[in-house]
C-alpha positions, 0 to 999 in steps of 0.5 A, a space after each residue: 111247958 117242957 116239963 109237961 111234955 117230958 112227963 107226957 112222954 114218960 107216961 106214954 112210954 110207961 103205958 106202951 111198956 106195960 101193954 107190951 109186957 102184959 101180953 102173952 108172947 105169940 106162939 109161932 108153933 102150936 101142935 095140938 093132937 086129940 087121942 080118941 082110944 076105944 077103951 080108955 079115956 081120950 086125951 090131948 097133947 099140945 106142944 107149943 113154941 114162943 120166943 120165950 119158952 117151949 111147952 108140952 101139955 097133957 090133958 086127960 079131963 076124965 082123970 083130972 090130969 092137966 100137966 105142963 112142962 118146958 121143952 128143950 129147943 132140940 126137942 121142939 126142933 125135931 118136931 118142926 123138922 119132921 112137920 116140914 115134909 109131913 103130908 097133912 091128910 085125913 086118912 082112915 083104916 085103909 088110907 082112904 077118905 070119903 070126899 064129897 060136895 055138900 051145899 051149905 047156906 047156898 055154898 058148895 063145900 067139900 066135906 071129908 069123912 074118915 073111915 075107922 075100925 071098930 076099935 083101935 084109936 083115932 088121932 085128930 091134929 091141928 098144926 099152926 105155924 105162923 099164919 098157916 093152919 093144917 089139920 090132919 087125922 088118921 086111925 091106928 097107923 101102921 108101923 113105918 108110916 109117916 103117921 106112926 113116926 109123928 106118934 113116935 116123936 110125941 111119945 118120946 117127949 111124953 115119957 121124957 116130960 112126965 114122970 108122975 105114976 098116974 100119968 105114966 100109967 095112962 101113957 103106957 096104956 095109950 102106947 098100946 094102941 100103936 105099933 110099938 110092940 110089947 113095952 119093956 122098961 129097966 127098973 134097976 141095973 143091980 140087980 137087973 130088973 125089967 118091967 113088961 107092960 102092955 097087952 100080950 098076944 100071939 104077936 109077942 110069941 117070939 
């Protein structure tokens, strides 16, 4: 009788252990951003944090690129700290949003639409933290705005995380849609060599 009870308890604990360890750890932080540039392929960047690992993932379906790598806690914390004060909004090229009511299935629903330009880039994001979900969207943010600051944080992580040539080429092209200025990278220190990338216009005359 006692042996049967002991075996039953052992089987129960084994089942619970398999159940717990077989499940994926719940993410307590997910930031997903869709980039829709005018003249290059769209892409998605997802940054997530669990009690097991921190990850950044870059997807460019048309180029068959799906790269994922781990992030340090410091890199994740920089994003989390910034988002604590970030204003989640839907903004267009003139920082305005069309907002109106529509009746859908008998219910009054607030509908938002974002104005965009003829070129540039549209950014759509979703931020999930614990049980809270925030969405945001903007078009071609200006330098020194909150929207551009979050882009700067993301590009810092992209360059730090991915070094494959095809992926880096895409990131550099995507960078050109934001107010980073002309790209400049050190190729070697002896002899000293630089590489300039991006588009050159009258803004780079100086």
